[in-house]
C-alpha positions in Angstrom: -6.2 6.9 16.4 -5.1 9.2 13.6 -0.9 8.2 15.3 -2.1 4.7 15.1 -2.6 4.2 11.5 0.5 6.6 10.2 3.2 4.5 12.7 1.5 1.1 10.9 1.7 2.9 7.4 5.3 3.4 8.3 5.7 0.2 9.5 4.1 -1.0 6.8 6.5 0.7 4.1 9.5 0.6 6.1 9.2 -4.0 6.3 8.2 -4.2 2.8 11.2 -2.4 1.7 13.5 -4.5 4.2 12.1 -7.7 3.0 12.4 -6.8 -0.7 16.1 -5.8 -0.2 16.8 -9.3 1.2 14.7 -10.7 -0.6 12.7 -12.9 2.6 9.5 -14.6 1.9 7.1 -15.7 4.0 2.9 -16.1 4.4 3.5 -14.8 7.6 4.9 -11.7 6.7 2.5 -11.2 3.7 -1.0 -11.8 7.1 1.1 -8.7 9.0 1.3 -6.5 6.3 -1.9 -6.8 5.6 -3.3 -6.2 9.0 -1.2 -3.2 8.6 -2.0 -1.6 5.5 -5.5 -2.3 7.1 -4.9 -0.6 9.9 -3.9 2.4 7.8 -7.0 3.1 5.9 -8.7 3.1 8.3 -7.1 5.0 10.7 -5.3 7.1 8.3 -5.9 7.5 4.7 -9.1 9.8 4.5 -11.5 7.8 2.4 -13.3 10.9 0.4 -9.4 10.8 -1.3 -10.3 8.3 -2.9 -9.4 8.8 -5.9 -6.6 10.7 -5.3 -4.9 7.1 -4.0 -5.8 5.3 -6.5 -4.2 7.6 -9.7 -1.0 7.2 -7.2 -1.5 3.5 -7.2 -2.2 3.2 -10.4 0.9 5.1 -11.4 3.1 3.4 -8.8 1.9 0.1 -10.5 2.9 1.8 -14.6 6.1 2.6 -12.5 7.1 -0.5 -11.1 6.4 -2.8 -14.4 9.3 -0.4 -16.3 11.9 -0.4 -13.7 14.2 -3.6 -14.5 14.9 -2.5 -18.1 17.8 0.5 -15.7 21.0 -0.7 -15.5 22.9 -2.6 -12.5 19.9 -1.2 -9.4 17.1 -2.2 -11.6 16.1 -5.7 -10.3 16.9 -4.4 -7.5 14.3 -1.7 -8.2 11.3 -3.8 -9.4 12.1 -5.7 -6.1 11.2 -2.5 -4.3 8.8 -0.8 -5.5 7.1 -4.7 -6.5 6.7 -4.7 -2.1 5.4 -1.0 -2.5 3.0 -2.2 -4.4 1.6 -5.6 -2.7 1.9 -3.4 0.5 -0.9 -0.9 -0.5 -2.9 -3.0 -2.6 -5.3 -3.5 0.6 -4.1 0.2 1.7 -6.5 1.1 -1.7 -8.9 -1.6 -1.3 -9.9 -1.2 1.9 -9.9 2.9 1.9 -12.3 1.5 -1.7 -14.6 0.1 0.4 -14.6 2.5 3.0 -15.9 5.3 0.8 -18.3 2.8 -0.9 -19.9 2.3 2.6 -19.7 6.1 3.1 -21.7 7.2 0.3 -24.0 4.3 0.0 -25.0 2.9 3.1 -24.5 6.3 5.6 -25.8 8.9 3.0 -22.0 10.9 2.8 -21.1 13.0 0.0 
């Protein structure tokens, strides 16, 4: 099962970067990235590491906001970081929900 999560995470990152580079937008693609993100969160990430995952996500968001200031390649980097940031949103949210469920409903610490 961990293999499914690993491959869905890798495939989601790859699709997000490629889509950002070519500038393609479609609602069905967003749904596919959402499903890949949820699969990656359920099968690949450890919900006990929720704080570190959240911090990494926030740092990526901060880096994403300042990439546009780099001359020549800034818009491309902004697109790539923005796509990865958008893909990781459902991953982080799913990990947080799993952690919350385990802690408060299953009694695990």
